[in-house]
DORONU-499933 format. One record per residue: residue number from 1; residue in three letters; z, y, x of N, C-alpha, C, CB in turn. Coordinates in Angstrom, 2 decimals. Glycine has a CB too. Layout:
N
{NUM, "ALA", {Z, Y, X}, {Z, Y, X}, {Z, Y, X}, {Z, Y, X}};
...
// end
This chain:
147
{1, "MET", {98.27, 61.28, 188.62}, {99.63, 61.80, 188.46}, {100.07, 61.54, 187.01}, {99.69, 63.32, 188.81}};
{2, "ALA", {101.31, 61.16, 186.84}, {101.85, 60.88, 185.51}, {102.13, 62.17, 184.76}, {103.13, 60.02, 185.61}};
{3, "LYS", {102.28, 62.03, 183.45}, {102.64, 63.18, 182.64}, {104.03, 63.66, 183.03}, {102.57, 62.85, 181.14}};
{4, "ALA", {104.18, 64.97, 183.09}, {105.48, 65.55, 183.40}, {106.41, 65.39, 182.20}, {105.34, 67.05, 183.79}};
{5, "GLU", {107.68, 65.21, 182.45}, {108.66, 65.13, 181.37}, {108.91, 66.54, 180.86}, {109.99, 64.46, 181.85}};
{6, "MET", {108.45, 66.78, 179.66}, {108.57, 68.11, 179.07}, {109.91, 68.26, 178.37}, {107.42, 68.36, 178.09}};
{7, "LYS", {110.50, 69.44, 178.49}, {111.73, 69.73, 177.76}, {111.42, 70.02, 176.30}, {112.46, 70.91, 178.39}};
{8, "THR", {110.27, 70.66, 176.05}, {109.88, 71.00, 174.69}, {108.91, 69.93, 174.19}, {109.23, 72.42, 174.63}};
{9, "LYS", {109.43, 69.03, 173.39}, {108.63, 67.96, 172.82}, {109.10, 67.70, 171.40}, {108.72, 66.67, 173.68}};
{10, "PRO", {108.28, 66.99, 170.62}, {108.68, 66.72, 169.23}, {110.01, 65.97, 169.19}, {107.58, 65.91, 168.51}};
{11, "THR", {110.86, 66.36, 168.24}, {112.20, 65.75, 168.19}, {112.43, 64.87, 166.97}, {113.23, 66.82, 168.22}};
{12, "GLY", {111.67, 65.08, 165.91}, {111.93, 64.34, 164.68}, {113.01, 64.99, 163.83}, {112.32, 62.92, 164.99}};
{13, "SER", {113.59, 66.10, 164.31}, {114.59, 66.83, 163.53}, {113.94, 67.42, 162.28}, {115.25, 67.94, 164.38}};
{14, "ASP", {114.75, 67.65, 161.26}, {114.26, 68.17, 160.00}, {114.02, 69.68, 160.09}, {115.25, 67.85, 158.87}};
{15, "VAL", {112.79, 70.10, 159.82}, {112.41, 71.52, 159.90}, {113.21, 72.34, 158.89}, {110.90, 71.69, 159.65}};
{16, "GLU", {113.30, 71.88, 157.66}, {114.00, 72.65, 156.63}, {115.49, 72.80, 156.96}, {113.84, 71.97, 155.26}};
{17, "ASP", {116.09, 71.76, 157.52}, {117.50, 71.86, 157.92}, {117.66, 72.92, 159.02}, {118.04, 70.49, 158.41}};
{18, "PHE", {116.73, 72.94, 159.96}, {116.78, 73.94, 161.02}, {116.67, 75.35, 160.43}, {115.65, 73.70, 162.05}};
{19, "ILE", {115.71, 75.54, 159.54}, {115.49, 76.86, 158.93}, {116.72, 77.31, 158.14}, {114.26, 76.83, 158.01}};
{20, "ALA", {117.36, 76.38, 157.45}, {118.51, 76.72, 156.62}, {119.66, 77.32, 157.42}, {119.00, 75.48, 155.89}};
{21, "HIS", {119.65, 77.11, 158.74}, {120.72, 77.64, 159.60}, {120.27, 78.83, 160.44}, {121.23, 76.54, 160.51}};
{22, "ALA", {119.04, 79.27, 160.25}, {118.53, 80.40, 161.04}, {119.30, 81.68, 160.70}, {117.01, 80.61, 160.78}};
{23, "GLN", {119.55, 82.47, 161.72}, {120.27, 83.74, 161.57}, {119.49, 84.83, 162.28}, {121.72, 83.65, 162.14}};
{24, "PRO", {119.52, 86.05, 161.80}, {120.16, 86.48, 160.55}, {119.48, 85.81, 159.36}, {120.11, 88.01, 160.41}};
{25, "GLU", {120.10, 85.89, 158.21}, {119.65, 85.17, 157.03}, {118.19, 85.45, 156.66}, {120.52, 85.51, 155.87}};
{26, "ARG", {117.69, 86.66, 156.92}, {116.29, 86.97, 156.58}, {115.32, 86.09, 157.35}, {115.99, 88.45, 156.86}};
{27, "ARG", {115.75, 85.54, 158.49}, {114.88, 84.65, 159.27}, {114.49, 83.41, 158.47}, {115.58, 84.23, 160.57}};
{28, "GLN", {115.34, 83.00, 157.56}, {115.04, 81.82, 156.75}, {113.81, 82.07, 155.88}, {116.24, 81.44, 155.86}};
{29, "ASP", {113.77, 83.20, 155.18}, {112.60, 83.55, 154.36}, {111.38, 83.80, 155.22}, {112.90, 84.78, 153.50}};
{30, "GLU", {111.56, 84.49, 156.35}, {110.43, 84.77, 157.24}, {109.85, 83.46, 157.79}, {110.87, 85.68, 158.41}};
{31, "ALA", {110.72, 82.52, 158.14}, {110.26, 81.23, 158.66}, {109.44, 80.49, 157.60}, {111.45, 80.37, 159.11}};
{32, "ARG", {109.89, 80.54, 156.36}, {109.15, 79.87, 155.29}, {107.79, 80.54, 155.06}, {109.97, 79.87, 153.98}};
{33, "GLN", {107.73, 81.86, 155.17}, {106.45, 82.57, 155.05}, {105.50, 82.14, 156.17}, {106.67, 84.12, 155.08}};
{34, "LEU", {106.04, 82.06, 157.39}, {105.20, 81.67, 158.53}, {104.74, 80.22, 158.41}, {105.96, 81.86, 159.84}};
{35, "ILE", {105.62, 79.34, 157.94}, {105.23, 77.94, 157.76}, {104.07, 77.85, 156.77}, {106.43, 77.09, 157.27}};
{36, "ALA", {104.16, 78.56, 155.66}, {103.07, 78.54, 154.68}, {101.76, 79.02, 155.31}, {103.42, 79.42, 153.45}};
{37, "MET", {101.83, 80.08, 156.11}, {100.64, 80.61, 156.75}, {100.08, 79.61, 157.77}, {100.95, 81.95, 157.44}};
{38, "PHE", {100.94, 79.06, 158.63}, {100.49, 78.10, 159.64}, {99.89, 76.86, 158.98}, {101.65, 77.70, 160.56}};
{39, "LYS", {100.49, 76.36, 157.91}, {99.96, 75.18, 157.22}, {98.58, 75.48, 156.64}, {100.91, 74.73, 156.10}};
{40, "ARG", {98.42, 76.66, 156.08}, {97.13, 77.08, 155.50}, {96.05, 77.13, 156.59}, {97.27, 78.47, 154.80}};
{41, "ILE", {96.40, 77.65, 157.74}, {95.43, 77.80, 158.83}, {95.15, 76.47, 159.53}, {95.94, 78.81, 159.85}};
{42, "THR", {96.21, 75.72, 159.82}, {96.06, 74.53, 160.66}, {95.81, 73.24, 159.90}, {97.27, 74.36, 161.49}};
{43, "GLY", {96.25, 73.19, 158.64}, {96.17, 71.93, 157.91}, {97.20, 70.92, 158.40}, {94.78, 71.34, 158.02}};
{44, "GLU", {98.11, 71.35, 159.26}, {99.12, 70.47, 159.85}, {100.48, 70.71, 159.19}, {99.23, 70.71, 161.38}};
{45, "GLU", {101.31, 69.69, 159.22}, {102.69, 69.82, 158.77}, {103.54, 70.30, 159.95}, {103.23, 68.47, 158.20}};
{46, "PRO", {104.56, 71.08, 159.67}, {105.42, 71.57, 160.76}, {106.29, 70.45, 161.32}, {106.31, 72.72, 160.26}};
{47, "LYS", {106.51, 70.51, 162.64}, {107.40, 69.58, 163.32}, {108.28, 70.37, 164.28}, {106.59, 68.47, 164.09}};
{48, "MET", {109.49, 69.90, 164.45}, {110.38, 70.53, 165.42}, {109.99, 70.08, 166.82}, {111.87, 70.17, 165.13}};
{49, "TRP", {109.90, 71.06, 167.70}, {109.64, 70.82, 169.13}, {110.87, 71.37, 169.85}, {108.28, 71.51, 169.63}};
{50, "GLY", {111.57, 70.51, 170.55}, {112.81, 70.95, 171.16}, {113.78, 71.36, 170.05}, {112.57, 72.12, 172.15}};
{51, "PRO", {114.83, 72.07, 170.42}, {115.84, 72.42, 169.41}, {115.51, 73.60, 168.52}, {117.11, 72.69, 170.09}};
{52, "SER", {114.45, 74.42, 168.89}, {114.29, 75.66, 168.14}, {112.85, 76.12, 167.90}, {114.99, 76.73, 168.85}};
{53, "ILE", {111.86, 75.28, 168.15}, {110.47, 75.68, 167.94}, {109.86, 74.84, 166.83}, {109.65, 75.53, 169.25}};
{54, "ILE", {109.20, 75.51, 165.89}, {108.48, 74.85, 164.81}, {107.01, 74.83, 165.23}, {108.70, 75.57, 163.41}};
{55, "GLY", {106.49, 73.64, 165.49}, {105.14, 73.50, 166.01}, {104.17, 72.90, 165.03}, {105.17, 72.68, 167.24}};
{56, "PHE", {102.89, 73.20, 165.25}, {101.80, 72.70, 164.43}, {100.76, 72.11, 165.36}, {101.19, 73.83, 163.53}};
{57, "GLY", {100.52, 70.82, 165.22}, {99.55, 70.14, 166.07}, {100.05, 70.00, 167.50}, {98.24, 70.87, 166.05}};
{58, "SER", {99.26, 69.30, 168.29}, {99.58, 69.13, 169.71}, {98.29, 68.97, 170.49}, {100.52, 67.90, 169.93}};
{59, "TYR", {98.40, 69.08, 171.78}, {97.24, 68.86, 172.65}, {97.72, 68.33, 173.98}, {96.43, 70.16, 172.85}};
{60, "ASP", {96.85, 67.58, 174.64}, {97.13, 67.07, 175.98}, {96.38, 67.93, 176.97}, {96.71, 65.57, 176.12}};
{61, "TYR", {97.05, 68.29, 178.04}, {96.41, 69.11, 179.06}, {96.56, 68.44, 180.43}, {97.02, 70.54, 179.08}};
{62, "LYS", {95.68, 68.84, 181.33}, {95.74, 68.37, 182.71}, {95.31, 69.51, 183.61}, {94.83, 67.10, 182.93}};
{63, "TYR", {96.20, 69.93, 184.49}, {95.89, 71.00, 185.43}, {95.12, 70.45, 186.62}, {97.17, 71.70, 185.89}};
{64, "GLU", {94.47, 71.35, 187.36}, {93.73, 70.93, 188.56}, {94.64, 70.23, 189.56}, {93.06, 72.13, 189.21}};
{65, "SER", {95.92, 70.58, 189.54}, {96.90, 69.96, 190.45}, {97.14, 68.50, 190.10}, {98.21, 70.73, 190.41}};
{66, "GLY", {96.69, 68.08, 188.90}, {96.92, 66.72, 188.45}, {98.08, 66.61, 187.46}, {97.18, 65.84, 189.63}};
{67, "ARG", {98.85, 67.65, 187.35}, {99.97, 67.65, 186.39}, {99.43, 67.56, 184.97}, {100.86, 68.92, 186.56}};
{68, "GLU", {100.01, 66.68, 184.17}, {99.60, 66.47, 182.79}, {100.78, 66.65, 181.85}, {98.99, 65.08, 182.62}};
{69, "GLY", {100.46, 66.92, 180.60}, {101.52, 67.03, 179.61}, {100.96, 67.14, 178.21}, {102.41, 68.22, 179.90}};
{70, "THR", {101.85, 67.18, 177.25}, {101.51, 67.39, 175.85}, {102.33, 68.57, 175.36}, {101.78, 66.10, 175.00}};
{71, "SER", {101.70, 69.44, 174.62}, {102.40, 70.61, 174.10}, {101.96, 70.88, 172.67}, {102.14, 71.86, 174.99}};
{72, "LEU", {102.70, 71.77, 172.00}, {102.31, 72.16, 170.65}, {101.07, 73.03, 170.73}, {103.45, 72.90, 169.93}};
{73, "ARG", {100.18, 72.89, 169.76}, {98.95, 73.69, 169.71}, {99.26, 75.13, 169.32}, {97.96, 73.07, 168.70}};
{74, "SER", {100.19, 75.30, 168.40}, {100.62, 76.63, 167.96}, {101.95, 76.46, 167.25}, {99.55, 77.30, 167.03}};
{75, "GLY", {102.64, 77.57, 167.08}, {103.92, 77.50, 166.38}, {104.73, 78.76, 166.57}, {104.71, 76.31, 166.85}};
{76, "PHE", {106.00, 78.66, 166.20}, {106.88, 79.82, 166.28}, {108.33, 79.38, 166.32}, {106.64, 80.77, 165.10}};
{77, "SER", {109.18, 80.33, 166.64}, {110.61, 80.10, 166.60}, {111.27, 81.30, 165.92}, {111.19, 79.89, 168.03}};
{78, "PRO", {112.08, 81.05, 164.89}, {112.78, 82.14, 164.21}, {114.08, 82.49, 164.95}, {113.09, 81.76, 162.75}};
{79, "ARG", {113.94, 83.09, 166.11}, {115.11, 83.41, 166.93}, {115.87, 84.61, 166.35}, {114.68, 83.71, 168.38}};
{80, "LYS", {117.12, 84.72, 166.71}, {117.97, 85.79, 166.18}, {117.40, 87.17, 166.51}, {119.39, 85.66, 166.75}};
{81, "ALA", {116.98, 87.38, 167.75}, {116.50, 88.70, 168.18}, {115.12, 89.03, 167.63}, {116.47, 88.76, 169.69}};
{82, "ALA", {114.25, 88.03, 167.52}, {112.88, 88.26, 167.06}, {112.23, 86.94, 166.71}, {112.05, 89.01, 168.13}};
{83, "LEU", {111.20, 87.01, 165.89}, {110.34, 85.85, 165.65}, {109.44, 85.73, 166.88}, {109.50, 86.00, 164.31}};
{84, "SER", {109.38, 84.56, 167.47}, {108.52, 84.33, 168.64}, {107.37, 83.43, 168.20}, {109.32, 83.69, 169.83}};
{85, "LEU", {106.15, 83.94, 168.27}, {104.96, 83.16, 167.91}, {104.22, 82.79, 169.18}, {104.03, 83.94, 166.94}};
{86, "TYR", {103.81, 81.53, 169.26}, {103.15, 81.01, 170.45}, {101.65, 81.00, 170.23}, {103.68, 79.60, 170.80}};
{87, "LEU", {100.95, 81.86, 170.97}, {99.50, 82.05, 170.82}, {98.83, 81.82, 172.17}, {99.18, 83.48, 170.27}};
{88, "MET", {98.49, 80.58, 172.47}, {97.95, 80.25, 173.78}, {96.44, 80.35, 173.89}, {98.35, 78.88, 174.15}};
{89, "GLY", {95.73, 80.29, 172.77}, {94.28, 80.18, 172.79}, {93.53, 81.36, 173.35}, {93.81, 79.96, 171.45}};
{90, "ALA", {94.05, 82.57, 173.21}, {93.30, 83.75, 173.64}, {93.11, 83.83, 175.15}, {94.01, 85.00, 173.16}};
{91, "TYR", {93.83, 83.02, 175.89}, {93.68, 83.05, 177.34}, {92.54, 82.17, 177.82}, {94.97, 82.61, 178.01}};
{92, "CYS", {91.77, 81.61, 176.86}, {90.64, 80.75, 177.21}, {89.44, 81.53, 177.73}, {90.24, 79.93, 176.01}};
{93, "THR", {89.23, 82.76, 177.20}, {88.07, 83.55, 177.62}, {88.42, 85.04, 177.64}, {86.87, 83.29, 176.67}};
{94, "PRO", {87.74, 85.82, 178.46}, {87.96, 87.27, 178.45}, {87.65, 87.90, 177.09}, {87.12, 87.93, 179.53}};
{95, "GLU", {86.62, 87.37, 176.41}, {86.26, 87.90, 175.09}, {87.39, 87.67, 174.09}, {84.96, 87.26, 174.58}};
{96, "ALA", {87.99, 86.51, 174.15}, {89.10, 86.19, 173.25}, {90.31, 87.08, 173.55}, {89.50, 84.70, 173.37}};
{97, "GLN", {90.55, 87.34, 174.82}, {91.65, 88.24, 175.20}, {91.41, 89.64, 174.66}, {91.83, 88.28, 176.74}};
{98, "ALA", {90.18, 90.10, 174.77}, {89.84, 91.45, 174.28}, {90.03, 91.53, 172.77}, {88.40, 91.82, 174.66}};
{99, "GLU", {89.61, 90.51, 172.05}, {89.77, 90.50, 170.59}, {91.25, 90.45, 170.22}, {89.03, 89.29, 169.96}};
{100, "GLN", {92.03, 89.68, 170.97}, {93.46, 89.63, 170.69}, {94.10, 90.99, 170.91}, {94.15, 88.57, 171.57}};
{101, "GLU", {93.74, 91.66, 171.97}, {94.27, 93.00, 172.24}, {93.89, 93.97, 171.12}, {93.76, 93.53, 173.59}};
{102, "ARG", {92.66, 93.86, 170.63}, {92.22, 94.71, 169.52}, {93.09, 94.47, 168.29}, {90.73, 94.44, 169.19}};
{103, "LEU", {93.33, 93.20, 167.98}, {94.15, 92.87, 166.81}, {95.61, 93.30, 167.01}, {94.08, 91.36, 166.54}};
{104, "PHE", {96.11, 93.17, 168.22}, {97.47, 93.66, 168.48}, {97.58, 95.14, 168.13}, {97.86, 93.42, 169.97}};
{105, "GLY", {96.53, 95.89, 168.41}, {96.52, 97.32, 168.11}, {96.59, 97.62, 166.62}, {95.30, 97.95, 168.68}};
{106, "LEU", {96.23, 96.67, 165.79}, {96.24, 96.83, 164.34}, {97.46, 96.19, 163.67}, {94.98, 96.24, 163.75}};
{107, "LEU", {98.22, 95.42, 164.45}, {99.27, 94.57, 163.88}, {100.47, 95.32, 163.32}, {99.74, 93.63, 164.92}};
{108, "GLY", {100.93, 96.33, 164.03}, {102.19, 96.97, 163.66}, {103.20, 96.74, 164.77}, {102.73, 96.42, 162.30}};
{109, "LYS", {104.47, 96.93, 164.47}, {105.53, 96.88, 165.47}, {105.71, 95.46, 166.04}, {106.86, 97.36, 164.86}};
{110, "HIS", {105.50, 95.33, 167.34}, {105.62, 94.04, 168.01}, {105.74, 94.24, 169.52}, {104.40, 93.13, 167.68}};
{111, "LYS", {106.04, 93.16, 170.22}, {106.00, 93.10, 171.69}, {105.25, 91.83, 172.05}, {107.46, 93.12, 172.32}};
{112, "VAL", {104.73, 91.79, 173.28}, {104.02, 90.59, 173.72}, {104.51, 90.15, 175.09}, {102.52, 90.84, 173.76}};
{113, "GLY", {104.39, 88.85, 175.32}, {104.62, 88.24, 176.61}, {103.34, 87.54, 177.00}, {105.84, 87.25, 176.58}};
{114, "LYS", {103.38, 86.67, 177.99}, {102.17, 85.98, 178.48}, {101.41, 85.30, 177.35}, {102.55, 84.96, 179.54}};
{115, "SER", {102.07, 84.45, 176.59}, {101.41, 83.80, 175.46}, {102.30, 83.82, 174.22}, {101.03, 82.35, 175.81}};
{116, "CYS", {103.19, 84.80, 174.17}, {104.10, 84.94, 173.03}, {103.95, 86.31, 172.38}, {105.55, 84.73, 173.48}};
{117, "LEU", {104.10, 86.30, 171.08}, {104.12, 87.51, 170.28}, {105.51, 87.59, 169.66}, {102.98, 87.51, 169.17}};
{118, "TYR", {106.18, 88.72, 169.85}, {107.53, 88.91, 169.34}, {107.51, 89.94, 168.22}, {108.49, 89.35, 170.47}};
{119, "ILE", {108.04, 89.54, 167.07}, {108.08, 90.40, 165.90}, {109.52, 90.47, 165.40}, {107.12, 89.87, 164.78}};
{120, "ASN", {110.04, 91.68, 165.23}, {111.41, 91.83, 164.74}, {111.52, 91.47, 163.26}, {111.90, 93.25, 164.97}};
{121, "ARG", {110.58, 91.99, 162.47}, {110.59, 91.76, 161.02}, {109.15, 91.65, 160.52}, {111.35, 92.91, 160.26}};
{122, "LEU", {108.89, 90.66, 159.70}, {107.54, 90.51, 159.15}, {107.13, 91.73, 158.33}, {107.44, 89.26, 158.29}};
{123, "GLU", {108.10, 92.39, 157.71}, {107.77, 93.56, 156.88}, {107.23, 94.73, 157.71}, {109.00, 94.01, 156.10}};
{124, "GLN", {107.37, 94.66, 159.04}, {106.91, 95.75, 159.91}, {105.50, 95.53, 160.44}, {107.86, 95.91, 161.06}};
{125, "ILE", {104.87, 94.44, 160.01}, {103.52, 94.16, 160.53}, {102.55, 93.92, 159.38}, {103.54, 92.93, 161.46}};
{126, "ASP", {101.26, 93.93, 159.72}, {100.20, 93.64, 158.77}, {99.98, 92.12, 158.78}, {98.87, 94.43, 159.13}};
{127, "MET", {100.34, 91.46, 157.69}, {100.26, 89.99, 157.64}, {98.82, 89.49, 157.71}, {100.92, 89.48, 156.37}};
{128, "GLU", {97.86, 90.26, 157.23}, {96.46, 89.83, 157.34}, {96.02, 89.81, 158.81}, {95.54, 90.76, 156.52}};
{129, "VAL", {96.47, 90.79, 159.58}, {96.14, 90.83, 161.01}, {96.84, 89.67, 161.71}, {96.57, 92.18, 161.64}};
{130, "LEU", {98.09, 89.40, 161.36}, {98.80, 88.27, 161.96}, {98.06, 86.97, 161.66}, {100.26, 88.20, 161.43}};
{131, "GLU", {97.60, 86.82, 160.44}, {96.87, 85.60, 160.08}, {95.59, 85.47, 160.93}, {96.52, 85.60, 158.58}};
{132, "LYS", {94.89, 86.57, 161.17}, {93.69, 86.54, 162.02}, {94.06, 86.12, 163.45}, {92.99, 87.91, 162.04}};
{133, "LEU", {95.16, 86.66, 163.96}, {95.60, 86.29, 165.31}, {95.89, 84.79, 165.41}, {96.85, 87.09, 165.70}};
{134, "VAL", {96.63, 84.27, 164.46}, {96.98, 82.85, 164.48}, {95.73, 82.00, 164.30}, {98.01, 82.52, 163.37}};
{135, "ARG", {94.86, 82.39, 163.38}, {93.62, 81.62, 163.15}, {92.72, 81.64, 164.39}, {92.85, 82.20, 161.94}};
{136, "ASN", {92.54, 82.80, 165.01}, {91.73, 82.89, 166.23}, {92.28, 81.98, 167.31}, {91.66, 84.33, 166.74}};
{137, "ASN", {93.59, 82.04, 167.51}, {94.20, 81.22, 168.55}, {94.08, 79.74, 168.24}, {95.66, 81.59, 168.73}};
{138, "TRP", {94.25, 79.37, 166.99}, {94.09, 77.96, 166.59}, {92.66, 77.49, 166.86}, {94.45, 77.78, 165.08}};
{139, "ASP", {91.69, 78.29, 166.46}, {90.29, 77.92, 166.67}, {89.97, 77.80, 168.16}, {89.36, 78.95, 166.01}};
{140, "LEU", {90.47, 78.72, 168.96}, {90.22, 78.68, 170.41}, {90.87, 77.47, 171.05}, {90.75, 79.96, 171.07}};
{141, "MET", {92.07, 77.12, 170.62}, {92.72, 75.91, 171.15}, {91.92, 74.67, 170.78}, {94.17, 75.79, 170.62}};
{142, "ASN", {91.37, 74.65, 169.57}, {90.57, 73.50, 169.14}, {89.26, 73.40, 169.92}, {90.26, 73.59, 167.65}};
{143, "GLU", {88.69, 74.55, 170.31}, {87.49, 74.52, 171.15}, {87.81, 73.99, 172.53}, {86.89, 75.92, 171.25}};
{144, "ARG", {88.89, 74.45, 173.09}, {89.24, 74.06, 174.46}, {89.80, 72.64, 174.53}, {90.26, 75.03, 175.04}};
{145, "TYR", {90.55, 72.26, 173.53}, {91.19, 70.94, 173.49}, {90.82, 70.26, 172.16}, {92.76, 71.07, 173.65}};
{146, "PRO", {89.60, 69.73, 172.04}, {89.19, 69.12, 170.77}, {90.19, 68.05, 170.33}, {87.78, 68.50, 170.89}};
{147, "GLN", {90.39, 67.99, 169.01}, {91.35, 67.01, 168.47}, {90.74, 65.64, 168.39}, {91.84, 67.43, 167.08}};
// end
């Protein structure tokens, strides 16, 4: 089966130009803080994925159904309502899920979705815990999908 045409793929758009237009204005500073953290953890440069996601690294996947694709390894979007961080790695093992839940309990004010972490303001969370969450997820993605 061929790779599926993904809507969210690298665009070549300028990351800094995207950040400069993020609203509310505090999202611009928060996005720069997150970029610095992601670069430190991943060693990757940020790239735009689709119109609104800042991604770090990529991986190829293939489901049992035969469907294939390429996605960002990790990243975030400085959306108006909340910062959305994409943390896919913890779903690799039950132990990783348990550790992620433990860290969520220490993080501060946030919400979660299937593989997304939503934060209203970085000042409302523990940045060291956030860094552990991102690092754990990055390491788990690298184990599951070696580069």
